[in-house]
PAFI-923206 format. One line per 10 residues: their letters; for each residue x, y, z of C-alpha. Coordinates in pm, 1 decimal. Each point is the difference from the previous one (the first is absolute). Example, Ala and Ser with C-alpha at 12.3 -4.5 7.8 and 13.67 -1.06 7.14 Angstrom:
<nodes>
AS> 1230.0,-450.0,780.0; 137.0,344.0,-66.0
</nodes>
This chain:
<nodes>
MSNIPVALVT> -163.6,2835.5,-721.2; -149.4,8.9,350.8; 169.8,-53.6,336.7; -215.2,-305.7,74.6; 216.7,-314.6,-14.7; -93.4,-239.0,-279.5; -11.6,-379.1,46.6; -40.2,-281.3,-250.0; -117.2,-343.5,121.1; 3.8,-296.6,-237.0
GASSGIGEAV> -262.0,-271.3,30.0; -234.4,239.1,182.7; -336.5,-134.6,-114.7; -39.9,-226.6,304.4; 167.2,-151.9,303.8; 323.5,141.9,136.9; 41.3,247.0,-288.3; -344.2,150.8,51.1; 51.5,25.1,378.0; 339.2,166.1,-48.8
AKQLAQAGYK> -140.0,249.8,-252.3; -283.0,100.0,233.2; 222.9,42.8,304.4; 252.1,205.4,-197.1; -284.0,226.2,-111.6; -101.1,42.5,363.8; 363.1,80.9,82.4; -3.8,293.1,-244.3; 125.7,-149.0,-325.7; -159.2,49.7,-337.1
VYGTSRRGIQ> -25.7,-364.7,-96.4; -5.5,-169.3,-338.3; -66.8,-370.9,-9.5; 53.0,-242.0,-283.5; -164.8,-311.5,-133.8; 15.7,-167.7,-336.8; -334.0,152.4,-100.5; 22.6,322.4,201.8; -353.5,-40.0,139.6; -92.8,278.0,242.9
LAQSTITMLA> -66.2,-99.3,360.0; -354.1,66.5,120.8; -41.3,315.0,212.7; 373.6,66.8,7.2; 222.6,301.6,-54.8; 273.4,-229.3,-132.6; 60.5,38.3,-372.6; 56.0,-331.2,-175.1; 236.0,-36.2,-294.6; 19.1,-294.4,-239.9
LDVTDDASVS> 336.6,-168.5,44.0; 139.0,-348.1,-59.0; 327.7,-40.4,189.8; 112.4,-273.8,-241.7; -16.8,233.2,-301.8; 272.9,261.1,-59.3; -220.7,222.3,-215.3; -285.5,-8.9,251.9; 230.8,99.1,285.0; 153.6,283.6,-202.4
AAITELIQLE> -341.8,131.6,-107.4; -139.3,0.8,354.1; 300.1,180.9,149.6; -1.3,252.1,-285.1; -369.2,67.1,64.1; 58.7,44.0,373.2; 287.7,243.8,-50.3; -204.7,198.4,-251.4; -282.5,26.0,254.9; 203.8,71.8,313.3
GRIDLLVNNA> 353.5,90.8,-104.1; 146.9,-221.0,271.5; -13.6,-333.9,179.5; 99.2,-26.1,365.5; -89.7,-356.2,86.0; -21.8,-328.1,-190.1; -157.1,-302.8,167.9; 69.3,-316.9,-197.6; -281.7,-233.8,100.2; -108.0,-182.9,-317.3
GFGIAPAGAE> 64.3,-372.9,15.8; -146.3,-348.5,-4.3; 72.6,-348.4,130.5; -17.6,-363.0,-100.6; -218.7,-233.9,204.8; 198.3,-222.9,240.9; 183.3,-259.9,-205.2; 336.4,-161.3,-49.2; 256.9,222.7,-165.4; 29.2,-247.1,-289.4
ESSLEQAQAL> -374.9,31.3,-70.2; 46.5,335.6,-170.0; 146.6,29.0,-347.7; 283.7,239.2,-70.0; -250.6,220.6,-183.9; -220.1,21.7,309.3; 300.5,80.8,218.2; 104.5,275.5,-240.9; -352.8,145.7,-2.0; 1.7,13.7,380.6
FDTNFFGIVR> 332.8,180.9,8.6; -107.0,231.1,-282.9; -271.2,143.0,225.8; 134.8,-43.1,352.9; 359.8,104.7,-66.3; 53.9,146.3,-344.7; -321.2,200.2,39.8; 170.9,177.1,290.2; 313.4,49.8,-209.2; -203.7,156.4,-283.4
MTRAVVPHMR> -186.2,232.6,234.1; 317.8,101.9,180.7; 184.7,78.6,-321.6; -294.6,212.3,-113.4; -33.8,214.7,314.3; 356.7,35.9,128.2; 107.9,256.8,-265.6; -282.6,228.0,117.0; 86.8,-50.8,366.8; 367.1,70.5,-71.1
RQGSGRIINI> -96.8,323.7,-172.0; -205.1,97.4,305.6; 276.3,-106.5,238.9; -244.6,-202.3,207.6; -235.7,-296.6,-4.7; -102.3,-323.1,168.9; -45.4,-347.2,-149.8; -187.9,-261.7,201.0; 6.9,-358.0,-123.5; -262.4,-239.6,133.0
GSILGVVPMP> 197.5,-314.9,62.7; -96.0,-291.4,222.0; 129.5,-167.4,312.7; 39.0,-299.6,-233.6; 282.8,194.0,-162.6; 179.6,-20.9,336.2; -129.1,-333.7,131.8; -74.4,-216.3,-307.1; -265.6,-267.2,39.9; -17.6,-330.2,-190.4
YVALYAASKH> -240.1,-33.9,-292.7; 9.1,372.1,-79.1; 358.8,-5.7,-123.3; -42.4,221.3,-306.6; -205.0,264.0,182.1; 251.7,3.6,286.9; 283.6,33.7,-251.7; -167.7,298.0,-169.6; -42.0,174.6,334.9; 355.3,-85.8,103.1
AVEGYSEALD> 112.6,173.2,-319.7; -200.7,307.0,105.0; 188.2,3.0,332.2; 342.9,-3.4,-162.6; -90.1,251.2,-269.0; -153.3,241.4,251.4; 297.7,-7.9,236.4; 250.6,65.8,-277.8; -222.0,270.2,-150.3; -32.8,183.2,330.3
HELRTRGIRV> 379.1,21.2,26.1; 22.5,135.2,-355.1; -272.3,263.8,28.3; 42.8,120.2,358.3; 257.6,265.0,-92.8; -249.9,138.8,-252.5; -271.4,58.2,257.5; -197.0,-316.0,-87.2; -67.9,-277.6,251.1; -121.1,-355.6,-61.2
AVIEPAFTKT> -176.0,-230.3,245.7; -158.9,-345.9,-7.2; -322.3,-89.4,181.9; -20.8,-366.0,104.0; -355.5,-122.1,72.9; -101.5,-354.2,85.3; -346.0,-135.7,-88.6; -239.1,286.4,-76.8; -375.8,-15.4,-59.6; -25.8,100.5,-365.5
QFEANTIEPD> -99.7,-158.5,-329.2; 365.8,-95.1,-52.5; -50.1,-365.8,94.9; -313.2,-24.2,-213.7; 192.7,142.1,-296.4; 300.7,-229.8,19.9; 49.9,-208.4,-311.0; 28.0,-377.0,-4.0; 331.8,-164.7,-85.6; 9.5,-76.2,-370.1
APLDEYRTVR> 191.6,-329.5,27.9; -171.8,-184.5,289.8; 129.8,-341.5,108.1; -184.8,-279.0,181.1; 298.3,-21.2,234.1; -110.2,324.0,168.5; -379.1,-45.2,-9.2; -37.0,-93.0,367.1; 229.7,268.5,135.5; -166.6,264.0,-221.3
ASLTKVLSQA> -339.7,-85.7,146.0; 138.5,3.5,354.1; 174.9,336.0,-44.3; -309.4,158.2,-153.6; -190.0,-91.4,317.0; 277.1,130.1,229.1; 22.6,329.2,-187.6; -378.3,43.6,6.0; 12.0,-30.1,378.6; 284.4,253.3,14.5
MATADDPGVV> -197.0,246.1,-212.3; -286.8,-12.5,251.2; 220.2,184.1,250.9; 200.8,204.3,-251.6; 65.3,372.8,33.7; -225.7,263.3,-152.6; 156.0,192.6,-294.4; -17.2,310.7,217.3; 277.2,-147.7,216.7; 234.8,8.0,-298.1
ARVVVKAVSA> -121.0,343.4,-110.7; 74.3,151.3,341.2; 355.5,-134.1,-15.7; 42.4,156.0,-344.9; -108.7,339.0,134.4; 241.5,-43.5,292.0; 286.1,-76.3,-238.8; -65.2,295.0,-231.0; -42.2,238.8,295.1; 322.9,-97.5,177.8
PRPKLRYTAG> 275.8,263.4,-24.8; 256.0,-282.0,12.6; -180.4,-303.1,-144.7; 110.1,-356.5,63.3; 68.8,-227.1,-293.3; -244.1,-268.9,117.3; -332.4,13.8,182.0; -198.0,-306.8,97.9; -378.9,36.0,-9.1; -207.4,-191.7,252.8
VAAGRLSLLR> 73.8,-220.0,298.8; 69.7,-319.4,-196.6; 251.8,167.5,-230.1; 175.0,163.1,295.3; 25.9,-333.4,180.5; 143.6,-178.6,-304.9; 252.6,277.4,-55.4; 121.9,-31.4,359.9; 24.5,-376.2,-30.6; 208.4,36.0,-316.6
AFAPAGVLDA> 231.5,243.9,176.9; 44.5,-170.1,336.2; -129.5,-359.7,6.3; 229.1,-292.8,-84.4; -54.2,-113.7,-357.7; -122.2,-340.0,113.3; -270.8,153.3,220.1; -129.4,215.7,-285.9; 11.5,-294.2,-240.7; -195.9,-223.8,239.1
GIRKNLQLEG> -254.5,273.9,68.1; -70.3,54.2,-369.5; -52.0,-370.7,-63.6; -223.2,-39.4,305.7; -221.9,294.9,-91.8; -40.5,-129.5,-354.5; -56.0,-355.4,125.6; 286.6,-140.3,-204.3; 168.3,-330.3,81.7; 364.4,-34.5,90.7
</nodes>
């Protein structure tokens, strides 16, 4: 066992996860990333492990391997997740909704349950959950994704209270739109209705325009490093100007103003 802190980042093969892994390595961590196939990143010192956050055995095997290699884990960044393309909430079957939560929320629960015993034994550790500003300010036509991220918010806050006396802190990072392959990898609703065809097409165009000015993944990664380096970390950190603005509006603007602003930006009637 060395004195170099050890970090594990899920969903590290691209996008926010890859940016976080690289910046943690620059900050002095020995970093392990995960993806379902465990493919090594080109010209990188980050070691990739095969891990599927929806599979109990896969999670257990990866954490066992990491502890055998390093003897400790100091930081877990739960980043793995996916979304459903903009659609009405009723356009997704219950099975699709459960699959979304199985990755975005229960994946975090599985990872947390696997690493916390080791952190408790050490008497220290940090857990960073990549949430979304949509978990704080839900938008229409992404109801299930917003719900999964809202669950992450509640779970993280309760967990931080539980683990703080054991030397472990938990924080949530809340990005807005970020330039990654996330949007390209969203899945289509599996129960589409003609009723929503027009609004789906309109929202796809609006979101494409928003992505043109979205934040770089490095913006989120720098906030993660800030959170893990803070002697007294906050529970929540927004990442990027847009997320910070929405968070302030949620906290201080009248509900009607926020409601009208959301509908105007998404070009919704009424």
